[in-house]
N, CA, C and O atoms as CSV, one atom per row, in Angstrom:
chain,resi,resn,atom,element,x,y,z
A,1,MET,N,N,55.259,32.625,-13.940
A,1,MET,CA,C,54.187,32.181,-13.086
A,1,MET,C,C,52.830,32.588,-13.642
A,1,MET,O,O,51.863,31.851,-13.453
A,2,GLY,N,N,52.716,33.694,-14.301
A,2,GLY,CA,C,51.460,34.171,-14.849
A,2,GLY,C,C,50.882,33.216,-15.877
A,2,GLY,O,O,49.663,33.068,-15.955
A,3,LEU,N,N,51.729,32.560,-16.672
A,3,LEU,CA,C,51.280,31.622,-17.683
A,3,LEU,C,C,50.639,30.391,-17.037
A,3,LEU,O,O,49.626,29.891,-17.526
A,4,LEU,N,N,51.220,29.909,-15.953
A,4,LEU,CA,C,50.659,28.755,-15.235
A,4,LEU,C,C,49.295,29.111,-14.644
A,4,LEU,O,O,48.352,28.324,-14.730
A,5,GLU,N,N,49.194,30.274,-14.059
A,5,GLU,CA,C,47.919,30.701,-13.483
A,5,GLU,C,C,46.851,30.840,-14.567
A,5,GLU,O,O,45.693,30.480,-14.353
A,6,GLN,N,N,47.238,31.353,-15.712
A,6,GLN,CA,C,46.298,31.521,-16.818
A,6,GLN,C,C,45.783,30.155,-17.274
A,6,GLN,O,O,44.583,29.986,-17.492
A,7,ARG,N,N,46.681,29.183,-17.419
A,7,ARG,CA,C,46.256,27.838,-17.834
A,7,ARG,C,C,45.379,27.180,-16.764
A,7,ARG,O,O,44.438,26.455,-17.085
A,8,GLU,N,N,45.693,27.435,-15.509
A,8,GLU,CA,C,44.874,26.896,-14.421
A,8,GLU,C,C,43.459,27.471,-14.487
A,8,GLU,O,O,42.480,26.742,-14.326
A,9,VAL,N,N,43.355,28.774,-14.723
A,9,VAL,CA,C,42.048,29.425,-14.815
A,9,VAL,C,C,41.249,28.849,-15.983
A,9,VAL,O,O,40.052,28.592,-15.850
A,10,VAL,N,N,41.900,28.648,-17.115
A,10,VAL,CA,C,41.227,28.083,-18.279
A,10,VAL,C,C,40.746,26.664,-17.968
A,10,VAL,O,O,39.619,26.298,-18.303
A,11,ALA,N,N,41.602,25.871,-17.329
A,11,ALA,CA,C,41.231,24.501,-16.978
A,11,ALA,C,C,40.072,24.502,-15.979
A,11,ALA,O,O,39.158,23.682,-16.072
A,12,ARG,N,N,40.124,25.418,-15.042
A,12,ARG,CA,C,39.055,25.532,-14.044
A,12,ARG,C,C,37.719,25.880,-14.704
A,12,ARG,O,O,36.683,25.333,-14.325
A,13,ARG,N,N,37.733,26.767,-15.671
A,13,ARG,CA,C,36.515,27.136,-16.392
A,13,ARG,C,C,35.946,25.927,-17.143
A,13,ARG,O,O,34.734,25.710,-17.156
A,14,ARG,N,N,36.836,25.141,-17.772
A,14,ARG,CA,C,36.375,23.942,-18.482
A,14,ARG,C,C,35.729,22.957,-17.518
A,14,ARG,O,O,34.705,22.349,-17.831
A,15,VAL,N,N,36.337,22.804,-16.340
A,15,VAL,CA,C,35.772,21.908,-15.327
A,15,VAL,C,C,34.403,22.412,-14.900
A,15,VAL,O,O,33.460,21.627,-14.808
A,16,ASP,N,N,34.278,23.696,-14.638
A,16,ASP,CA,C,32.989,24.271,-14.237
A,16,ASP,C,C,31.930,24.075,-15.321
A,16,ASP,O,O,30.791,23.717,-15.020
A,17,GLU,N,N,32.299,24.306,-16.572
A,17,GLU,CA,C,31.363,24.115,-17.679
A,17,GLU,C,C,30.971,22.644,-17.809
A,17,GLU,O,O,29.807,22.322,-18.046
A,18,SER,N,N,31.941,21.765,-17.654
A,18,SER,CA,C,31.650,20.332,-17.743
A,18,SER,C,C,30.720,19.892,-16.616
A,18,SER,O,O,29.822,19.078,-16.832
A,19,ARG,N,N,30.931,20.426,-15.419
A,19,ARG,CA,C,30.047,20.097,-14.292
A,19,ARG,C,C,28.621,20.569,-14.558
A,19,ARG,O,O,27.663,19.845,-14.288
A,20,LYS,N,N,28.482,21.782,-15.087
A,20,LYS,CA,C,27.153,22.296,-15.407
A,20,LYS,C,C,26.472,21.399,-16.438
A,20,LYS,O,O,25.290,21.078,-16.313
A,21,GLU,N,N,27.227,21.004,-17.448
A,21,GLU,CA,C,26.680,20.122,-18.488
A,21,GLU,C,C,26.309,18.762,-17.902
A,21,GLU,O,O,25.268,18.200,-18.241
A,22,ALA,N,N,27.155,18.237,-17.029
A,22,ALA,CA,C,26.868,16.946,-16.386
A,22,ALA,C,C,25.610,17.048,-15.521
A,22,ALA,O,O,24.791,16.129,-15.518
A,23,ASP,N,N,25.449,18.142,-14.796
A,23,ASP,CA,C,24.256,18.343,-13.981
A,23,ASP,C,C,23.008,18.427,-14.853
A,23,ASP,O,O,21.967,17.865,-14.512
A,24,ARG,N,N,23.116,19.129,-15.977
A,24,ARG,CA,C,21.989,19.248,-16.900
A,24,ARG,C,C,21.615,17.880,-17.456
A,24,ARG,O,O,20.436,17.535,-17.529
A,25,ILE,N,N,22.614,17.107,-17.845
A,25,ILE,CA,C,22.364,15.775,-18.398
A,25,ILE,C,C,21.787,14.848,-17.330
A,25,ILE,O,O,20.886,14.059,-17.618
A,26,ALA,N,N,22.294,14.934,-16.108
A,26,ALA,CA,C,21.779,14.098,-15.023
A,26,ALA,C,C,20.309,14.413,-14.746
A,26,ALA,O,O,19.514,13.503,-14.511
A,27,ALA,N,N,19.949,15.687,-14.772
A,27,ALA,CA,C,18.556,16.075,-14.557
A,27,ALA,C,C,17.675,15.572,-15.700
A,27,ALA,O,O,16.576,15.071,-15.466
A,28,GLU,N,N,18.151,15.704,-16.910
A,28,GLU,CA,C,17.408,15.219,-18.070
A,28,GLU,C,C,17.262,13.694,-18.013
A,28,GLU,O,O,16.205,13.158,-18.350
A,29,LEU,N,N,18.309,13.006,-17.594
A,29,LEU,CA,C,18.264,11.555,-17.460
A,29,LEU,C,C,17.234,11.130,-16.426
A,29,LEU,O,O,16.499,10.167,-16.643
A,30,ALA,N,N,17.175,11.836,-15.307
A,30,ALA,CA,C,16.202,11.506,-14.261
A,30,ALA,C,C,14.774,11.642,-14.789
A,30,ALA,O,O,13.926,10.798,-14.503
A,31,VAL,N,N,14.508,12.690,-15.549
A,31,VAL,CA,C,13.173,12.887,-16.125
A,31,VAL,C,C,12.870,11.771,-17.121
A,31,VAL,O,O,11.776,11.207,-17.108
A,32,ASP,N,N,13.825,11.455,-17.972
A,32,ASP,CA,C,13.630,10.402,-18.971
A,32,ASP,C,C,13.416,9.041,-18.318
A,32,ASP,O,O,12.575,8.263,-18.769
A,33,GLU,N,N,14.169,8.749,-17.260
A,33,GLU,CA,C,14.005,7.472,-16.562
A,33,GLU,C,C,12.630,7.376,-15.919
A,33,GLU,O,O,12.008,6.315,-15.953
A,34,GLN,N,N,12.145,8.464,-15.335
A,34,GLN,CA,C,10.829,8.472,-14.711
A,34,GLN,C,C,9.746,8.217,-15.754
A,34,GLN,O,O,8.821,7.441,-15.515
A,35,GLU,N,N,9.858,8.861,-16.897
A,35,GLU,CA,C,8.883,8.658,-17.964
A,35,GLU,C,C,8.914,7.208,-18.444
A,35,GLU,O,O,7.867,6.605,-18.678
A,36,TRP,N,N,10.108,6.656,-18.589
A,36,TRP,CA,C,10.268,5.265,-19.020
A,36,TRP,C,C,9.601,4.311,-18.019
A,36,TRP,O,O,8.911,3.374,-18.421
A,37,LYS,N,N,9.808,4.551,-16.713
A,37,LYS,CA,C,9.193,3.710,-15.683
A,37,LYS,C,C,7.676,3.802,-15.741
A,37,LYS,O,O,6.984,2.794,-15.600
A,38,GLU,N,N,7.157,5.005,-15.947
A,38,GLU,CA,C,5.709,5.186,-16.023
A,38,GLU,C,C,5.128,4.432,-17.211
A,38,GLU,O,O,4.065,3.823,-17.094
A,39,TRP,N,N,5.815,4.463,-18.361
A,39,TRP,CA,C,5.342,3.718,-19.523
A,39,TRP,C,C,5.414,2.216,-19.269
A,39,TRP,O,O,4.521,1.480,-19.688
A,40,ALA,N,N,6.447,1.755,-18.600
A,40,ALA,CA,C,6.561,0.334,-18.288
A,40,ALA,C,C,5.436,-0.103,-17.360
A,40,ALA,O,O,4.873,-1.184,-17.531
A,41,ILE,N,N,5.108,0.728,-16.381
A,41,ILE,CA,C,4.003,0.421,-15.470
A,41,ILE,C,C,2.687,0.395,-16.245
A,41,ILE,O,O,1.872,-0.507,-16.053
A,42,ALA,N,N,2.478,1.371,-17.108
A,42,ALA,CA,C,1.242,1.430,-17.894
A,42,ALA,C,C,1.108,0.179,-18.753
A,42,ALA,O,O,0.032,-0.414,-18.821
A,43,ARG,N,N,2.192,-0.226,-19.409
A,43,ARG,CA,C,2.152,-1.428,-20.244
A,43,ARG,C,C,1.833,-2.652,-19.404
A,43,ARG,O,O,1.066,-3.517,-19.829
A,44,SER,N,N,2.409,-2.730,-18.228
A,44,SER,CA,C,2.150,-3.850,-17.340
A,44,SER,C,C,0.687,-3.888,-16.910
A,44,SER,O,O,0.066,-4.951,-16.893
A,45,ARG,N,N,0.145,-2.731,-16.564
A,45,ARG,CA,C,-1.254,-2.662,-16.136
A,45,ARG,C,C,-2.196,-3.064,-17.274
A,45,ARG,O,O,-3.144,-3.820,-17.062
A,46,VAL,N,N,-1.933,-2.565,-18.460
A,46,VAL,CA,C,-2.763,-2.919,-19.603
A,46,VAL,C,C,-2.646,-4.415,-19.876
A,46,VAL,O,O,-3.637,-5.065,-20.208
A,47,GLY,N,N,-1.453,-4.957,-19.740
A,47,GLY,CA,C,-1.260,-6.387,-19.916
A,47,GLY,C,C,-2.065,-7.203,-18.922
A,47,GLY,O,O,-2.609,-8.252,-19.267
A,48,GLU,N,N,-2.141,-6.720,-17.689
A,48,GLU,CA,C,-2.941,-7.411,-16.679
A,48,GLU,C,C,-4.418,-7.388,-17.039
A,48,GLU,O,O,-5.123,-8.385,-16.889
A,49,VAL,N,N,-4.873,-6.242,-17.514
A,49,VAL,CA,C,-6.284,-6.102,-17.853
A,49,VAL,C,C,-6.640,-6.966,-19.059
A,49,VAL,O,O,-7.709,-7.576,-19.095
A,50,LEU,N,N,-5.762,-7.017,-20.030
A,50,LEU,CA,C,-6.054,-7.740,-21.267
A,50,LEU,C,C,-5.648,-9.204,-21.220
A,50,LEU,O,O,-5.853,-9.926,-22.197
A,51,ALA,N,N,-5.087,-9.654,-20.129
A,51,ALA,CA,C,-4.632,-11.038,-20.030
A,51,ALA,C,C,-5.816,-11.992,-20.127
A,51,ALA,O,O,-6.909,-11.677,-19.657
A,52,PRO,N,N,-5.603,-13.157,-20.735
A,52,PRO,CA,C,-6.680,-14.145,-20.800
A,52,PRO,C,C,-7.147,-14.506,-19.393
A,52,PRO,O,O,-6.356,-14.553,-18.452
A,53,GLY,N,N,-8.447,-14.759,-19.272
A,53,GLY,CA,C,-8.999,-15.123,-17.978
A,53,GLY,C,C,-9.502,-13.938,-17.188
A,53,GLY,O,O,-9.992,-14.110,-16.072
A,54,THR,N,N,-9.395,-12.748,-17.731
A,54,THR,CA,C,-9.902,-11.567,-17.022
A,54,THR,C,C,-11.121,-11.005,-17.739
A,54,THR,O,O,-11.409,-9.812,-17.641
A,55,ASP,N,N,-11.839,-11.866,-18.463
A,55,ASP,CA,C,-13.037,-11.416,-19.190
A,55,ASP,C,C,-14.134,-10.981,-18.234
A,55,ASP,O,O,-14.967,-10.154,-18.602
A,56,ASP,N,N,-14.159,-11.511,-17.023
A,56,ASP,CA,C,-15.197,-11.203,-16.042
A,56,ASP,C,C,-14.832,-9.907,-15.329
A,56,ASP,O,O,-14.549,-9.914,-14.131
A,57,ALA,N,N,-14.837,-8.810,-16.051
A,57,ALA,CA,C,-14.422,-7.526,-15.488
A,57,ALA,C,C,-15.375,-7.029,-14.418
A,57,ALA,O,O,-14.986,-6.212,-13.584
A,58,ALA,N,N,-16.617,-7.504,-14.420
A,58,ALA,CA,C,-17.576,-7.026,-13.434
A,58,ALA,C,C,-17.541,-7.851,-12.155
A,58,ALA,O,O,-18.165,-7.483,-11.161
A,59,GLY,N,N,-16.815,-8.963,-12.175
A,59,GLY,CA,C,-16.768,-9.839,-11.009
A,59,GLY,C,C,-15.861,-9.316,-9.928
A,59,GLY,O,O,-15.110,-8.367,-10.154
A,60,PRO,N,N,-15.914,-9.919,-8.747
A,60,PRO,CA,C,-15.106,-9.451,-7.627
A,60,PRO,C,C,-13.605,-9.621,-7.865
A,60,PRO,O,O,-12.800,-8.896,-7.280
A,61,GLU,N,N,-13.227,-10.569,-8.716
A,61,GLU,CA,C,-11.800,-10.751,-8.987
A,61,GLU,C,C,-11.214,-9.564,-9.743
A,61,GLU,O,O,-10.016,-9.297,-9.646
A,62,ALA,N,N,-12.039,-8.858,-10.486
A,62,ALA,CA,C,-11.559,-7.739,-11.293
A,62,ALA,C,C,-11.051,-6.601,-10.432
A,62,ALA,O,O,-10.207,-5.821,-10.871
A,63,SER,N,N,-11.547,-6.497,-9.228
A,63,SER,CA,C,-11.115,-5.409,-8.355
A,63,SER,C,C,-10.245,-5.936,-7.231
A,63,SER,O,O,-10.309,-5.446,-6.103
A,64,HIS,N,N,-9.415,-6.958,-7.546
A,64,HIS,CA,C,-8.611,-7.575,-6.493
A,64,HIS,C,C,-7.745,-6.572,-5.764
A,64,HIS,O,O,-7.442,-6.771,-4.588
A,65,GLY,N,N,-7.341,-5.511,-6.415
A,65,GLY,CA,C,-6.530,-4.505,-5.754
A,65,GLY,C,C,-7.339,-3.626,-4.815
A,65,GLY,O,O,-6.770,-2.909,-3.992
A,66,LEU,N,N,-8.665,-3.674,-4.931
A,66,LEU,CA,C,-9.510,-2.820,-4.108
A,66,LEU,C,C,-10.193,-3.570,-2.972
A,66,LEU,O,O,-10.839,-2.952,-2.126
A,67,GLN,N,N,-10.060,-4.882,-2.942
A,67,GLN,CA,C,-10.708,-5.663,-1.901
A,67,GLN,C,C,-10.047,-5.406,-0.552
A,67,GLN,O,O,-8.844,-5.160,-0.463
A,68,GLN,N,N,-10.856,-5.469,0.481
A,68,GLN,CA,C,-10.339,-5.332,1.837
A,68,GLN,C,C,-9.693,-6.654,2.235
A,68,GLN,O,O,-10.261,-7.713,1.967
A,69,PRO,N,N,-8.540,-6.621,2.856
A,69,PRO,CA,C,-7.921,-7.867,3.289
A,69,PRO,C,C,-8.734,-8.495,4.410
A,69,PRO,O,O,-9.390,-7.805,5.190
A,70,GLU,N,N,-8.675,-9.820,4.471
A,70,GLU,CA,C,-9.381,-10.508,5.543
A,70,GLU,C,C,-8.711,-10.187,6.862
A,70,GLU,O,O,-7.491,-10.047,6.947
A,71,ARG,N,N,-9.543,-10.072,7.897
A,71,ARG,CA,C,-8.996,-9.783,9.219
A,71,ARG,C,C,-8.483,-11.083,9.826
A,71,ARG,O,O,-9.179,-12.098,9.799
A,72,PRO,N,N,-7.282,-11.057,10.367
A,72,PRO,CA,C,-6.782,-12.272,10.993
A,72,PRO,C,C,-7.512,-12.533,12.304
A,72,PRO,O,O,-8.012,-11.609,12.945
A,73,GLU,N,N,-7.567,-13.790,12.690
A,73,GLU,CA,C,-8.182,-14.153,13.966
A,73,GLU,C,C,-7.322,-13.590,15.090
A,73,GLU,O,O,-6.095,-13.649,15.014
A,74,PRO,N,N,-7.955,-13.038,16.146
A,74,PRO,CA,C,-7.146,-12.532,17.263
A,74,PRO,C,C,-6.502,-13.708,17.992
A,74,PRO,O,O,-7.075,-14.796,18.033
A,75,PRO,N,N,-5.325,-13.502,18.563
A,75,PRO,CA,C,-4.688,-14.572,19.309
A,75,PRO,C,C,-5.578,-15.002,20.483
A,75,PRO,O,O,-6.333,-14.188,21.015
A,76,LYS,N,N,-5.496,-16.239,20.878
A,76,LYS,CA,C,-6.345,-16.758,21.966
A,76,LYS,C,C,-6.087,-16.003,23.255
A,76,LYS,O,O,-6.985,-15.886,24.089
A,77,ASP,N,N,-4.867,-15.484,23.438
A,77,ASP,CA,C,-4.547,-14.722,24.640
A,77,ASP,C,C,-5.352,-13.445,24.728
A,77,ASP,O,O,-5.608,-12.949,25.825
A,78,ALA,N,N,-5.761,-12.897,23.577
A,78,ALA,CA,C,-6.458,-11.624,23.548
A,78,ALA,C,C,-7.966,-11.778,23.711
A,78,ALA,O,O,-8.676,-10.775,23.767
A,79,GLU,N,N,-8.462,-12.983,23.786
A,79,GLU,CA,C,-9.898,-13.183,23.923
A,79,GLU,C,C,-10.370,-12.646,25.270
A,79,GLU,O,O,-9.608,-12.620,26.237
A,80,ALA,N,N,-11.618,-12.223,25.328
A,80,ALA,CA,C,-12.182,-11.659,26.549
A,80,ALA,C,C,-12.179,-12.679,27.656
A,80,ALA,O,O,-12.505,-13.845,27.435
A,81,GLY,N,N,-11.812,-12.250,28.852
A,81,GLY,CA,C,-11.839,-13.110,30.027
A,81,GLY,C,C,-10.659,-14.046,30.145
A,81,GLY,O,O,-10.667,-14.935,30.996
A,82,SER,N,N,-9.626,-13.871,29.304
A,82,SER,CA,C,-8.498,-14.796,29.384
A,82,SER,C,C,-7.417,-14.310,30.327
A,82,SER,O,O,-6.415,-15.001,30.507
A,83,SER,N,N,-7.583,-13.137,30.941
A,83,SER,CA,C,-6.528,-12.629,31.792
A,83,SER,C,C,-6.575,-13.177,33.173
A,83,SER,O,O,-5.736,-12.830,34.003
């Protein structure tokens, strides 16, 4: 019985070591994926800026992401005196 227990302990240690290695690799993968996404976003943004038709950088279209959205018209039910 002692031989079986010894082999079980050895196998258990290998599993524990493999789990630690898998956790380390998973953490490294998460960091690498985040960096990859950030570079893809940066490339996309630069592509938008350098795209043809965006020469008017000082115009209002250049800050389309910063413009305030138009306010929708209030429903007729909400107008003053309609109650």
